[in-house]
mmJSON file of the N, C-alpha and C atoms, coordinates in Angstrom:
{"data_MODEL":{"atom_site":{
"group_PDB":["ATOM","ATOM","ATOM","ATOM","ATOM","ATOM","ATOM","ATOM","ATOM","ATOM","ATOM","ATOM","ATOM","ATOM","ATOM","ATOM","ATOM","ATOM","ATOM","ATOM","ATOM","ATOM","ATOM","ATOM","ATOM","ATOM","ATOM","ATOM","ATOM","ATOM","ATOM","ATOM","ATOM","ATOM","ATOM","ATOM","ATOM","ATOM","ATOM","ATOM","ATOM","ATOM","ATOM","ATOM","ATOM","ATOM","ATOM","ATOM","ATOM","ATOM","ATOM","ATOM","ATOM","ATOM","ATOM","ATOM","ATOM","ATOM","ATOM","ATOM","ATOM","ATOM","ATOM","ATOM","ATOM","ATOM","ATOM","ATOM","ATOM","ATOM","ATOM","ATOM","ATOM","ATOM","ATOM","ATOM","ATOM","ATOM","ATOM","ATOM","ATOM","ATOM","ATOM","ATOM","ATOM","ATOM","ATOM","ATOM","ATOM","ATOM","ATOM","ATOM","ATOM","ATOM","ATOM","ATOM","ATOM","ATOM","ATOM","ATOM","ATOM","ATOM","ATOM","ATOM","ATOM","ATOM","ATOM","ATOM","ATOM","ATOM","ATOM","ATOM","ATOM","ATOM","ATOM","ATOM","ATOM","ATOM","ATOM","ATOM","ATOM","ATOM","ATOM","ATOM","ATOM","ATOM","ATOM","ATOM","ATOM","ATOM","ATOM","ATOM","ATOM","ATOM","ATOM","ATOM","ATOM","ATOM","ATOM","ATOM","ATOM","ATOM","ATOM","ATOM","ATOM","ATOM","ATOM","ATOM","ATOM","ATOM","ATOM","ATOM","ATOM","ATOM","ATOM","ATOM","ATOM","ATOM","ATOM","ATOM","ATOM","ATOM","ATOM","ATOM","ATOM","ATOM","ATOM","ATOM","ATOM","ATOM","ATOM","ATOM","ATOM","ATOM","ATOM","ATOM","ATOM","ATOM","ATOM","ATOM","ATOM","ATOM","ATOM","ATOM","ATOM","ATOM","ATOM","ATOM","ATOM","ATOM","ATOM","ATOM","ATOM","ATOM","ATOM","ATOM","ATOM","ATOM","ATOM","ATOM","ATOM","ATOM","ATOM","ATOM","ATOM","ATOM","ATOM","ATOM","ATOM","ATOM","ATOM","ATOM","ATOM","ATOM","ATOM","ATOM","ATOM","ATOM","ATOM","ATOM","ATOM","ATOM","ATOM","ATOM","ATOM","ATOM","ATOM","ATOM","ATOM","ATOM","ATOM","ATOM","ATOM","ATOM","ATOM","ATOM","ATOM","ATOM","ATOM","ATOM"],
"id":[1,2,3,4,5,6,7,8,9,10,11,12,13,14,15,16,17,18,19,20,21,22,23,24,25,26,27,28,29,30,31,32,33,34,35,36,37,38,39,40,41,42,43,44,45,46,47,48,49,50,51,52,53,54,55,56,57,58,59,60,61,62,63,64,65,66,67,68,69,70,71,72,73,74,75,76,77,78,79,80,81,82,83,84,85,86,87,88,89,90,91,92,93,94,95,96,97,98,99,100,101,102,103,104,105,106,107,108,109,110,111,112,113,114,115,116,117,118,119,120,121,122,123,124,125,126,127,128,129,130,131,132,133,134,135,136,137,138,139,140,141,142,143,144,145,146,147,148,149,150,151,152,153,154,155,156,157,158,159,160,161,162,163,164,165,166,167,168,169,170,171,172,173,174,175,176,177,178,179,180,181,182,183,184,185,186,187,188,189,190,191,192,193,194,195,196,197,198,199,200,201,202,203,204,205,206,207,208,209,210,211,212,213,214,215,216,217,218,219,220,221,222,223,224,225,226,227,228,229,230,231,232,233,234,235,236,237,238,239,240],
"type_symbol":["N","C","C","N","C","C","N","C","C","N","C","C","N","C","C","N","C","C","N","C","C","N","C","C","N","C","C","N","C","C","N","C","C","N","C","C","N","C","C","N","C","C","N","C","C","N","C","C","N","C","C","N","C","C","N","C","C","N","C","C","N","C","C","N","C","C","N","C","C","N","C","C","N","C","C","N","C","C","N","C","C","N","C","C","N","C","C","N","C","C","N","C","C","N","C","C","N","C","C","N","C","C","N","C","C","N","C","C","N","C","C","N","C","C","N","C","C","N","C","C","N","C","C","N","C","C","N","C","C","N","C","C","N","C","C","N","C","C","N","C","C","N","C","C","N","C","C","N","C","C","N","C","C","N","C","C","N","C","C","N","C","C","N","C","C","N","C","C","N","C","C","N","C","C","N","C","C","N","C","C","N","C","C","N","C","C","N","C","C","N","C","C","N","C","C","N","C","C","N","C","C","N","C","C","N","C","C","N","C","C","N","C","C","N","C","C","N","C","C","N","C","C","N","C","C","N","C","C","N","C","C","N","C","C","N","C","C","N","C","C"],
"label_atom_id":["N","CA","C","N","CA","C","N","CA","C","N","CA","C","N","CA","C","N","CA","C","N","CA","C","N","CA","C","N","CA","C","N","CA","C","N","CA","C","N","CA","C","N","CA","C","N","CA","C","N","CA","C","N","CA","C","N","CA","C","N","CA","C","N","CA","C","N","CA","C","N","CA","C","N","CA","C","N","CA","C","N","CA","C","N","CA","C","N","CA","C","N","CA","C","N","CA","C","N","CA","C","N","CA","C","N","CA","C","N","CA","C","N","CA","C","N","CA","C","N","CA","C","N","CA","C","N","CA","C","N","CA","C","N","CA","C","N","CA","C","N","CA","C","N","CA","C","N","CA","C","N","CA","C","N","CA","C","N","CA","C","N","CA","C","N","CA","C","N","CA","C","N","CA","C","N","CA","C","N","CA","C","N","CA","C","N","CA","C","N","CA","C","N","CA","C","N","CA","C","N","CA","C","N","CA","C","N","CA","C","N","CA","C","N","CA","C","N","CA","C","N","CA","C","N","CA","C","N","CA","C","N","CA","C","N","CA","C","N","CA","C","N","CA","C","N","CA","C","N","CA","C","N","CA","C","N","CA","C","N","CA","C","N","CA","C","N","CA","C","N","CA","C","N","CA","C","N","CA","C"],
"label_alt_id":[null,null,null,null,null,null,null,null,null,null,null,null,null,null,null,null,null,null,null,null,null,null,null,null,null,null,null,null,null,null,null,null,null,null,null,null,null,null,null,null,null,null,null,null,null,null,null,null,null,null,null,null,null,null,null,null,null,null,null,null,null,null,null,null,null,null,null,null,null,null,null,null,null,null,null,null,null,null,null,null,null,null,null,null,null,null,null,null,null,null,null,null,null,null,null,null,null,null,null,null,null,null,null,null,null,null,null,null,null,null,null,null,null,null,null,null,null,null,null,null,null,null,null,null,null,null,null,null,null,null,null,null,null,null,null,null,null,null,null,null,null,null,null,null,null,null,null,null,null,null,null,null,null,null,null,null,null,null,null,null,null,null,null,null,null,null,null,null,null,null,null,null,null,null,null,null,null,null,null,null,null,null,null,null,null,null,null,null,null,null,null,null,null,null,null,null,null,null,null,null,null,null,null,null,null,null,null,null,null,null,null,null,null,null,null,null,null,null,null,null,null,null,null,null,null,null,null,null,null,null,null,null,null,null,null,null,null,null,null,null],
"label_comp_id":["MET","MET","MET","ALA","ALA","ALA","ARG","ARG","ARG","LYS","LYS","LYS","LYS","LYS","LYS","ALA","ALA","ALA","PRO","PRO","PRO","LEU","LEU","LEU","ASP","ASP","ASP","PHE","PHE","PHE","GLU","GLU","GLU","GLN","GLN","GLN","SER","SER","SER","LEU","LEU","LEU","ALA","ALA","ALA","ASP","ASP","ASP","LEU","LEU","LEU","GLN","GLN","GLN","GLN","GLN","GLN","LEU","LEU","LEU","VAL","VAL","VAL","GLU","GLU","GLU","ARG","ARG","ARG","LEU","LEU","LEU","GLU","GLU","GLU","SER","SER","SER","GLY","GLY","GLY","GLU","GLU","GLU","LEU","LEU","LEU","SER","SER","SER","LEU","LEU","LEU","GLU","GLU","GLU","ASP","ASP","ASP","SER","SER","SER","LEU","LEU","LEU","SER","SER","SER","ALA","ALA","ALA","PHE","PHE","PHE","GLU","GLU","GLU","GLN","GLN","GLN","GLY","GLY","GLY","ILE","ILE","ILE","ARG","ARG","ARG","LEU","LEU","LEU","THR","THR","THR","ARG","ARG","ARG","ASP","ASP","ASP","CYS","CYS","CYS","GLN","GLN","GLN","SER","SER","SER","ALA","ALA","ALA","LEU","LEU","LEU","GLY","GLY","GLY","GLN","GLN","GLN","ALA","ALA","ALA","GLU","GLU","GLU","GLN","GLN","GLN","LYS","LYS","LYS","VAL","VAL","VAL","GLN","GLN","GLN","VAL","VAL","VAL","LEU","LEU","LEU","LEU","LEU","LEU","GLU","GLU","GLU","ARG","ARG","ARG","ASP","ASP","ASP","GLY","GLY","GLY","GLU","GLU","GLU","THR","THR","THR","GLN","GLN","GLN","SER","SER","SER","VAL","VAL","VAL","PRO","PRO","PRO","PHE","PHE","PHE","ASP","ASP","ASP","ALA","ALA","ALA","ASP","ASP","ASP","GLU","GLU","GLU","ASP","ASP","ASP","ALA","ALA","ALA"],
"label_asym_id":["A","A","A","A","A","A","A","A","A","A","A","A","A","A","A","A","A","A","A","A","A","A","A","A","A","A","A","A","A","A","A","A","A","A","A","A","A","A","A","A","A","A","A","A","A","A","A","A","A","A","A","A","A","A","A","A","A","A","A","A","A","A","A","A","A","A","A","A","A","A","A","A","A","A","A","A","A","A","A","A","A","A","A","A","A","A","A","A","A","A","A","A","A","A","A","A","A","A","A","A","A","A","A","A","A","A","A","A","A","A","A","A","A","A","A","A","A","A","A","A","A","A","A","A","A","A","A","A","A","A","A","A","A","A","A","A","A","A","A","A","A","A","A","A","A","A","A","A","A","A","A","A","A","A","A","A","A","A","A","A","A","A","A","A","A","A","A","A","A","A","A","A","A","A","A","A","A","A","A","A","A","A","A","A","A","A","A","A","A","A","A","A","A","A","A","A","A","A","A","A","A","A","A","A","A","A","A","A","A","A","A","A","A","A","A","A","A","A","A","A","A","A","A","A","A","A","A","A","A","A","A","A","A","A","A","A","A","A","A","A"],
"label_entity_id":["1","1","1","1","1","1","1","1","1","1","1","1","1","1","1","1","1","1","1","1","1","1","1","1","1","1","1","1","1","1","1","1","1","1","1","1","1","1","1","1","1","1","1","1","1","1","1","1","1","1","1","1","1","1","1","1","1","1","1","1","1","1","1","1","1","1","1","1","1","1","1","1","1","1","1","1","1","1","1","1","1","1","1","1","1","1","1","1","1","1","1","1","1","1","1","1","1","1","1","1","1","1","1","1","1","1","1","1","1","1","1","1","1","1","1","1","1","1","1","1","1","1","1","1","1","1","1","1","1","1","1","1","1","1","1","1","1","1","1","1","1","1","1","1","1","1","1","1","1","1","1","1","1","1","1","1","1","1","1","1","1","1","1","1","1","1","1","1","1","1","1","1","1","1","1","1","1","1","1","1","1","1","1","1","1","1","1","1","1","1","1","1","1","1","1","1","1","1","1","1","1","1","1","1","1","1","1","1","1","1","1","1","1","1","1","1","1","1","1","1","1","1","1","1","1","1","1","1","1","1","1","1","1","1","1","1","1","1","1","1"],
"label_seq_id":[1,1,1,2,2,2,3,3,3,4,4,4,5,5,5,6,6,6,7,7,7,8,8,8,9,9,9,10,10,10,11,11,11,12,12,12,13,13,13,14,14,14,15,15,15,16,16,16,17,17,17,18,18,18,19,19,19,20,20,20,21,21,21,22,22,22,23,23,23,24,24,24,25,25,25,26,26,26,27,27,27,28,28,28,29,29,29,30,30,30,31,31,31,32,32,32,33,33,33,34,34,34,35,35,35,36,36,36,37,37,37,38,38,38,39,39,39,40,40,40,41,41,41,42,42,42,43,43,43,44,44,44,45,45,45,46,46,46,47,47,47,48,48,48,49,49,49,50,50,50,51,51,51,52,52,52,53,53,53,54,54,54,55,55,55,56,56,56,57,57,57,58,58,58,59,59,59,60,60,60,61,61,61,62,62,62,63,63,63,64,64,64,65,65,65,66,66,66,67,67,67,68,68,68,69,69,69,70,70,70,71,71,71,72,72,72,73,73,73,74,74,74,75,75,75,76,76,76,77,77,77,78,78,78,79,79,79,80,80,80],
"pdbx_PDB_ins_code":[null,null,null,null,null,null,null,null,null,null,null,null,null,null,null,null,null,null,null,null,null,null,null,null,null,null,null,null,null,null,null,null,null,null,null,null,null,null,null,null,null,null,null,null,null,null,null,null,null,null,null,null,null,null,null,null,null,null,null,null,null,null,null,null,null,null,null,null,null,null,null,null,null,null,null,null,null,null,null,null,null,null,null,null,null,null,null,null,null,null,null,null,null,null,null,null,null,null,null,null,null,null,null,null,null,null,null,null,null,null,null,null,null,null,null,null,null,null,null,null,null,null,null,null,null,null,null,null,null,null,null,null,null,null,null,null,null,null,null,null,null,null,null,null,null,null,null,null,null,null,null,null,null,null,null,null,null,null,null,null,null,null,null,null,null,null,null,null,null,null,null,null,null,null,null,null,null,null,null,null,null,null,null,null,null,null,null,null,null,null,null,null,null,null,null,null,null,null,null,null,null,null,null,null,null,null,null,null,null,null,null,null,null,null,null,null,null,null,null,null,null,null,null,null,null,null,null,null,null,null,null,null,null,null,null,null,null,null,null,null],
"Cartn_x":[-67.417,-68.832,-69.767,-69.172,-70.014,-71.764,-71.437,-73.046,-74.347,-75.294,-75.255,-76.199,-75.884,-76.236,-77.838,-78.046,-79.864,-79.08,-79.969,-79.734,-79.323,-78.517,-77.783,-79.18,-79.026,-80.416,-78.693,-78.191,-77.091,-77.711,-78.672,-79.093,-79.567,-79.921,-80.448,-79.009,-78.28,-76.749,-75.709,-75.841,-75.389,-75.758,-76.88,-78.087,-77.827,-77.101,-77.224,-75.506,-75.014,-73.602,-73.672,-74.088,-74.154,-74.372,-75.707,-76.106,-75.173,-74.389,-73.057,-72.452,-72.029,-70.821,-70.856,-72.328,-73.392,-73.461,-73.365,-72.87,-71.889,-71.459,-69.96,-69.163,-69.489,-68.819,-69.464,-70.644,-71.528,-70.291,-69.812,-68.706,-69.921,-70.885,-71.873,-72.049,-70.955,-71.484,-69.996,-70.722,-69.744,-68.389,-66.949,-66.345,-67.051,-67.325,-68.008,-68.885,-70.102,-70.875,-69.72,-69.286,-68.106,-67.777,-67.123,-66.219,-67.424,-68.847,-69.167,-69.974,-70.402,-70.796,-69.823,-68.537,-67.331,-67.053,-67.246,-67.529,-68.601,-69.626,-70.945,-70.77,-69.993,-69.438,-68.759,-67.888,-66.831,-67.208,-68.327,-69.361,-70.132,-70.902,-71.366,-70.766,-69.198,-68.593,-68.124,-68.019,-67.477,-68.956,-69.945,-71.258,-71.176,-71.201,-71.167,-70.268,-68.55,-67.933,-68.311,-69.017,-69.168,-70.032,-71.652,-72.215,-72.025,-71.204,-70.348,-69.432,-69.253,-67.96,-69.233,-70.166,-71.331,-71.665,-71.946,-72.542,-71.686,-70.157,-69.133,-69.07,-69.223,-69.129,-70.441,-71.657,-72.908,-72.499,-71.74,-71.837,-71.105,-69.741,-68.881,-69.182,-70.425,-70.696,-71.43,-72.668,-73.698,-72.455,-71.339,-70.853,-70.139,-69.49,-68.804,-69.928,-70.942,-71.994,-72.578,-73.155,-73.201,-72.114,-70.739,-70.161,-69.791,-70.603,-70.434,-69.434,-69.23,-68.775,-66.96,-66.139,-64.964,-64.802,-64.737,-64.625,-63.125,-62.527,-61.69,-61.414,-60.798,-60.778,-60.446,-61.629,-61.158,-60.587,-59.432,-58.937,-59.095,-60.056,-61.14,-59.744,-58.754,-57.621,-56.15,-56.782,-56.01,-55.733,-57.326,-56.972,-57.517,-57.213,-57.026,-55.546],
"Cartn_y":[58.288,58.453,57.316,57.152,55.557,55.651,54.614,54.324,53.688,53.838,53.126,52.33,51.093,49.779,49.91,49.224,48.538,47.396,47.412,46.742,45.034,44.58,43.295,42.343,41.564,40.367,38.758,39.052,38.004,36.21,36.105,34.45,34.501,35.751,35.429,35.41,36.468,36.403,35.204,34.335,33.651,31.897,32.537,31.181,31.098,32.969,33.166,32.681,32.702,32.159,30.957,30.3,28.736,28.362,28.61,28.493,28.846,29.766,30.069,29.61,28.949,27.818,26.749,25.992,24.591,25.129,26.192,26.491,26.906,26.81,27.014,25.407,24.608,23.76,22.759,22.899,21.518,21.48,22.731,22.787,22.808,23.345,23.951,24.815,26.187,27.489,27.864,28.536,28.572,29.612,30.607,30.979,32.349,32.793,34.201,33.845,33.045,32.856,32.475,31.865,31.484,32.612,33.744,34.604,35.964,35.984,36.841,36.408,35.216,34.693,34.544,34.408,34.791,36.473,36.887,38.149,37.993,37.61,38.06,37.599,36.379,35.477,36.33,36.907,37.805,38.937,39.699,40.799,40.235,38.689,38.384,38.235,37.524,36.823,38.31,39.174,40.607,41.478,41.594,41.891,41.058,39.875,39.067,39.058,39.484,39.449,41.345,41.9,43.293,42.681,42.531,41.808,41.507,40.387,39.453,40.577,41.366,42.111,43.471,43.708,44.5,43.848,42.676,41.642,41.61,41.424,41.222,42.265,43.801,44.9,45.132,44.869,44.85,44.149,43.184,41.959,42.194,42.932,43.559,44.602,45.797,46.786,46.113,45.062,45.023,43.77,43.458,42.75,43.971,44.895,45.752,47.01,46.913,47.857,47.018,45.526,44.747,44.547,44.73,44.942,43.243,42.691,40.861,40.099,40.034,39.067,40.315,39.303,40.357,39.814,40.715,40.423,40.803,39.357,39.132,39.641,40.774,41.474,39.694,40.267,38.932,39.837,39.084,39.792,38.754,39.165,38.158,38.1,38.392,38.847,37.763,37.052,36.131,34.961,34.35,33.09,33.293,34.89,34.717,34.27],
"Cartn_z":[59.79,60.361,60.887,62.305,62.318,62.924,62.286,62.201,63.76,63.717,65.13,64.856,65.677,65.447,66.284,65.834,66.649,68.089,69.252,69.815,69.924,70.014,69.775,70.15,69.714,70.323,69.995,71.315,71.24,70.511,71.228,71.135,69.928,68.677,67.571,66.578,67.257,66.281,66.76,67.907,67.575,67.249,67.082,65.844,64.173,64.278,62.571,62.625,63.586,63.142,62.882,64.063,63.978,62.254,62.022,60.708,59.492,59.849,58.419,58.631,59.802,60.021,59.268,59.305,58.789,57.434,57.041,55.434,54.687,55.614,55.215,55.184,56.255,56.333,55.03,54.644,54.128,52.709,52.104,51.36,49.906,49.965,48.658,47.794,49.369,48.253,47.75,46.376,45.708,46.728,45.902,46.322,46.944,46.094,45.947,47.961,47.629,48.52,49.899,49.379,51.013,51.658,50.658,51.496,52.142,51.437,51.913,52.783,53.274,54.124,55.737,55.456,55.972,57.007,55.715,56.065,57.22,57.053,57.709,59.294,59.373,59.954,61.484,60.699,61.474,61.978,61.225,61.89,62.792,62.786,64.051,65.392,64.873,65.857,66.573,65.889,66.693,67.152,66.863,67.222,68.379,69.032,70.226,70.978,70.545,71.566,72.183,71.602,72.154,73.073,72.627,73.881,75.13,74.724,76.383,76.895,76.449,77.018,77.815,77.086,78.062,78.834,79.14,79.699,80.91,80.75,81.753,82.384,82.039,82.733,83.853,83.128,83.869,85.249,85.405,86.24,87.228,86.628,87.198,88.42,87.498,88.312,89.335,89.148,90.451,91.234,91.066,91.974,93.032,92.403,93.083,93.881,93.232,94.067,95.395,95.71,96.436,97.513,97.489,98.306,98.807,98.681,99.646,98.425,97.463,96.425,95.924,96.115,95.43,94.078,92.673,91.479,91.342,90.462,89.911,88.004,88.474,86.672,85.528,84.53,83.501,82.488,81.551,80.417,79.443,78.669,77.821,76.328,76.533,75.564,75.935,77.22,76.89,76.505,76.209,75.332,73.716,73.254,71.896,71.612],
"occupancy":[1.0,1.0,1.0,1.0,1.0,1.0,1.0,1.0,1.0,1.0,1.0,1.0,1.0,1.0,1.0,1.0,1.0,1.0,1.0,1.0,1.0,1.0,1.0,1.0,1.0,1.0,1.0,1.0,1.0,1.0,1.0,1.0,1.0,1.0,1.0,1.0,1.0,1.0,1.0,1.0,1.0,1.0,1.0,1.0,1.0,1.0,1.0,1.0,1.0,1.0,1.0,1.0,1.0,1.0,1.0,1.0,1.0,1.0,1.0,1.0,1.0,1.0,1.0,1.0,1.0,1.0,1.0,1.0,1.0,1.0,1.0,1.0,1.0,1.0,1.0,1.0,1.0,1.0,1.0,1.0,1.0,1.0,1.0,1.0,1.0,1.0,1.0,1.0,1.0,1.0,1.0,1.0,1.0,1.0,1.0,1.0,1.0,1.0,1.0,1.0,1.0,1.0,1.0,1.0,1.0,1.0,1.0,1.0,1.0,1.0,1.0,1.0,1.0,1.0,1.0,1.0,1.0,1.0,1.0,1.0,1.0,1.0,1.0,1.0,1.0,1.0,1.0,1.0,1.0,1.0,1.0,1.0,1.0,1.0,1.0,1.0,1.0,1.0,1.0,1.0,1.0,1.0,1.0,1.0,1.0,1.0,1.0,1.0,1.0,1.0,1.0,1.0,1.0,1.0,1.0,1.0,1.0,1.0,1.0,1.0,1.0,1.0,1.0,1.0,1.0,1.0,1.0,1.0,1.0,1.0,1.0,1.0,1.0,1.0,1.0,1.0,1.0,1.0,1.0,1.0,1.0,1.0,1.0,1.0,1.0,1.0,1.0,1.0,1.0,1.0,1.0,1.0,1.0,1.0,1.0,1.0,1.0,1.0,1.0,1.0,1.0,1.0,1.0,1.0,1.0,1.0,1.0,1.0,1.0,1.0,1.0,1.0,1.0,1.0,1.0,1.0,1.0,1.0,1.0,1.0,1.0,1.0,1.0,1.0,1.0,1.0,1.0,1.0,1.0,1.0,1.0,1.0,1.0,1.0,1.0,1.0,1.0,1.0,1.0,1.0],
"B_iso_or_equiv":[0.0,0.0,0.0,0.0,0.0,0.0,0.0,0.0,0.0,0.0,0.0,0.0,0.0,0.0,0.0,0.0,0.0,0.0,0.0,0.0,0.0,0.0,0.0,0.0,0.0,0.0,0.0,0.0,0.0,0.0,0.0,0.0,0.0,0.0,0.0,0.0,0.0,0.0,0.0,0.0,0.0,0.0,0.0,0.0,0.0,0.0,0.0,0.0,0.0,0.0,0.0,0.0,0.0,0.0,0.0,0.0,0.0,0.0,0.0,0.0,0.0,0.0,0.0,0.0,0.0,0.0,0.0,0.0,0.0,0.0,0.0,0.0,0.0,0.0,0.0,0.0,0.0,0.0,0.0,0.0,0.0,0.0,0.0,0.0,0.0,0.0,0.0,0.0,0.0,0.0,0.0,0.0,0.0,0.0,0.0,0.0,0.0,0.0,0.0,0.0,0.0,0.0,0.0,0.0,0.0,0.0,0.0,0.0,0.0,0.0,0.0,0.0,0.0,0.0,0.0,0.0,0.0,0.0,0.0,0.0,0.0,0.0,0.0,0.0,0.0,0.0,0.0,0.0,0.0,0.0,0.0,0.0,0.0,0.0,0.0,0.0,0.0,0.0,0.0,0.0,0.0,0.0,0.0,0.0,0.0,0.0,0.0,0.0,0.0,0.0,0.0,0.0,0.0,0.0,0.0,0.0,0.0,0.0,0.0,0.0,0.0,0.0,0.0,0.0,0.0,0.0,0.0,0.0,0.0,0.0,0.0,0.0,0.0,0.0,0.0,0.0,0.0,0.0,0.0,0.0,0.0,0.0,0.0,0.0,0.0,0.0,0.0,0.0,0.0,0.0,0.0,0.0,0.0,0.0,0.0,0.0,0.0,0.0,0.0,0.0,0.0,0.0,0.0,0.0,0.0,0.0,0.0,0.0,0.0,0.0,0.0,0.0,0.0,0.0,0.0,0.0,0.0,0.0,0.0,0.0,0.0,0.0,0.0,0.0,0.0,0.0,0.0,0.0,0.0,0.0,0.0,0.0,0.0,0.0,0.0,0.0,0.0,0.0,0.0,0.0],
"pdbx_formal_charge":[null,null,null,null,null,null,null,null,null,null,null,null,null,null,null,null,null,null,null,null,null,null,null,null,null,null,null,null,null,null,null,null,null,null,null,null,null,null,null,null,null,null,null,null,null,null,null,null,null,null,null,null,null,null,null,null,null,null,null,null,null,null,null,null,null,null,null,null,null,null,null,null,null,null,null,null,null,null,null,null,null,null,null,null,null,null,null,null,null,null,null,null,null,null,null,null,null,null,null,null,null,null,null,null,null,null,null,null,null,null,null,null,null,null,null,null,null,null,null,null,null,null,null,null,null,null,null,null,null,null,null,null,null,null,null,null,null,null,null,null,null,null,null,null,null,null,null,null,null,null,null,null,null,null,null,null,null,null,null,null,null,null,null,null,null,null,null,null,null,null,null,null,null,null,null,null,null,null,null,null,null,null,null,null,null,null,null,null,null,null,null,null,null,null,null,null,null,null,null,null,null,null,null,null,null,null,null,null,null,null,null,null,null,null,null,null,null,null,null,null,null,null,null,null,null,null,null,null,null,null,null,null,null,null,null,null,null,null,null,null],
"auth_seq_id":[1,1,1,2,2,2,3,3,3,4,4,4,5,5,5,6,6,6,7,7,7,8,8,8,9,9,9,10,10,10,11,11,11,12,12,12,13,13,13,14,14,14,15,15,15,16,16,16,17,17,17,18,18,18,19,19,19,20,20,20,21,21,21,22,22,22,23,23,23,24,24,24,25,25,25,26,26,26,27,27,27,28,28,28,29,29,29,30,30,30,31,31,31,32,32,32,33,33,33,34,34,34,35,35,35,36,36,36,37,37,37,38,38,38,39,39,39,40,40,40,41,41,41,42,42,42,43,43,43,44,44,44,45,45,45,46,46,46,47,47,47,48,48,48,49,49,49,50,50,50,51,51,51,52,52,52,53,53,53,54,54,54,55,55,55,56,56,56,57,57,57,58,58,58,59,59,59,60,60,60,61,61,61,62,62,62,63,63,63,64,64,64,65,65,65,66,66,66,67,67,67,68,68,68,69,69,69,70,70,70,71,71,71,72,72,72,73,73,73,74,74,74,75,75,75,76,76,76,77,77,77,78,78,78,79,79,79,80,80,80],
"auth_comp_id":["MET","MET","MET","ALA","ALA","ALA","ARG","ARG","ARG","LYS","LYS","LYS","LYS","LYS","LYS","ALA","ALA","ALA","PRO","PRO","PRO","LEU","LEU","LEU","ASP","ASP","ASP","PHE","PHE","PHE","GLU","GLU","GLU","GLN","GLN","GLN","SER","SER","SER","LEU","LEU","LEU","ALA","ALA","ALA","ASP","ASP","ASP","LEU","LEU","LEU","GLN","GLN","GLN","GLN","GLN","GLN","LEU","LEU","LEU","VAL","VAL","VAL","GLU","GLU","GLU","ARG","ARG","ARG","LEU","LEU","LEU","GLU","GLU","GLU","SER","SER","SER","GLY","GLY","GLY","GLU","GLU","GLU","LEU","LEU","LEU","SER","SER","SER","LEU","LEU","LEU","GLU","GLU","GLU","ASP","ASP","ASP","SER","SER","SER","LEU","LEU","LEU","SER","SER","SER","ALA","ALA","ALA","PHE","PHE","PHE","GLU","GLU","GLU","GLN","GLN","GLN","GLY","GLY","GLY","ILE","ILE","ILE","ARG","ARG","ARG","LEU","LEU","LEU","THR","THR","THR","ARG","ARG","ARG","ASP","ASP","ASP","CYS","CYS","CYS","GLN","GLN","GLN","SER","SER","SER","ALA","ALA","ALA","LEU","LEU","LEU","GLY","GLY","GLY","GLN","GLN","GLN","ALA","ALA","ALA","GLU","GLU","GLU","GLN","GLN","GLN","LYS","LYS","LYS","VAL","VAL","VAL","GLN","GLN","GLN","VAL","VAL","VAL","LEU","LEU","LEU","LEU","LEU","LEU","GLU","GLU","GLU","ARG","ARG","ARG","ASP","ASP","ASP","GLY","GLY","GLY","GLU","GLU","GLU","THR","THR","THR","GLN","GLN","GLN","SER","SER","SER","VAL","VAL","VAL","PRO","PRO","PRO","PHE","PHE","PHE","ASP","ASP","ASP","ALA","ALA","ALA","ASP","ASP","ASP","GLU","GLU","GLU","ASP","ASP","ASP","ALA","ALA","ALA"],
"auth_asym_id":["A","A","A","A","A","A","A","A","A","A","A","A","A","A","A","A","A","A","A","A","A","A","A","A","A","A","A","A","A","A","A","A","A","A","A","A","A","A","A","A","A","A","A","A","A","A","A","A","A","A","A","A","A","A","A","A","A","A","A","A","A","A","A","A","A","A","A","A","A","A","A","A","A","A","A","A","A","A","A","A","A","A","A","A","A","A","A","A","A","A","A","A","A","A","A","A","A","A","A","A","A","A","A","A","A","A","A","A","A","A","A","A","A","A","A","A","A","A","A","A","A","A","A","A","A","A","A","A","A","A","A","A","A","A","A","A","A","A","A","A","A","A","A","A","A","A","A","A","A","A","A","A","A","A","A","A","A","A","A","A","A","A","A","A","A","A","A","A","A","A","A","A","A","A","A","A","A","A","A","A","A","A","A","A","A","A","A","A","A","A","A","A","A","A","A","A","A","A","A","A","A","A","A","A","A","A","A","A","A","A","A","A","A","A","A","A","A","A","A","A","A","A","A","A","A","A","A","A","A","A","A","A","A","A","A","A","A","A","A","A"],
"auth_atom_id":["N","CA","C","N","CA","C","N","CA","C","N","CA","C","N","CA","C","N","CA","C","N","CA","C","N","CA","C","N","CA","C","N","CA","C","N","CA","C","N","CA","C","N","CA","C","N","CA","C","N","CA","C","N","CA","C","N","CA","C","N","CA","C","N","CA","C","N","CA","C","N","CA","C","N","CA","C","N","CA","C","N","CA","C","N","CA","C","N","CA","C","N","CA","C","N","CA","C","N","CA","C","N","CA","C","N","CA","C","N","CA","C","N","CA","C","N","CA","C","N","CA","C","N","CA","C","N","CA","C","N","CA","C","N","CA","C","N","CA","C","N","CA","C","N","CA","C","N","CA","C","N","CA","C","N","CA","C","N","CA","C","N","CA","C","N","CA","C","N","CA","C","N","CA","C","N","CA","C","N","CA","C","N","CA","C","N","CA","C","N","CA","C","N","CA","C","N","CA","C","N","CA","C","N","CA","C","N","CA","C","N","CA","C","N","CA","C","N","CA","C","N","CA","C","N","CA","C","N","CA","C","N","CA","C","N","CA","C","N","CA","C","N","CA","C","N","CA","C","N","CA","C","N","CA","C","N","CA","C","N","CA","C","N","CA","C","N","CA","C","N","CA","C","N","CA","C","N","CA","C"],
"pdbx_PDB_model_num":[1,1,1,1,1,1,1,1,1,1,1,1,1,1,1,1,1,1,1,1,1,1,1,1,1,1,1,1,1,1,1,1,1,1,1,1,1,1,1,1,1,1,1,1,1,1,1,1,1,1,1,1,1,1,1,1,1,1,1,1,1,1,1,1,1,1,1,1,1,1,1,1,1,1,1,1,1,1,1,1,1,1,1,1,1,1,1,1,1,1,1,1,1,1,1,1,1,1,1,1,1,1,1,1,1,1,1,1,1,1,1,1,1,1,1,1,1,1,1,1,1,1,1,1,1,1,1,1,1,1,1,1,1,1,1,1,1,1,1,1,1,1,1,1,1,1,1,1,1,1,1,1,1,1,1,1,1,1,1,1,1,1,1,1,1,1,1,1,1,1,1,1,1,1,1,1,1,1,1,1,1,1,1,1,1,1,1,1,1,1,1,1,1,1,1,1,1,1,1,1,1,1,1,1,1,1,1,1,1,1,1,1,1,1,1,1,1,1,1,1,1,1,1,1,1,1,1,1,1,1,1,1,1,1,1,1,1,1,1,1]
}}}
């Protein structure tokens, strides 16, 4: 059963992710805490990617609706 997520605050998630990276890079976390932080970072990364994908879709719809600008499809997987 899929759970519903609260609306994503992209900026807050990105800030949380940066803090996690800094904590991991400090080398002061135990292995267990490092793994937990890493898992949380993966979730935040996926949430941010999802938010960016939704924003991209909105921009593309707006560009198509306007008719003045021709949009070029963006393939997010090209850089991955």
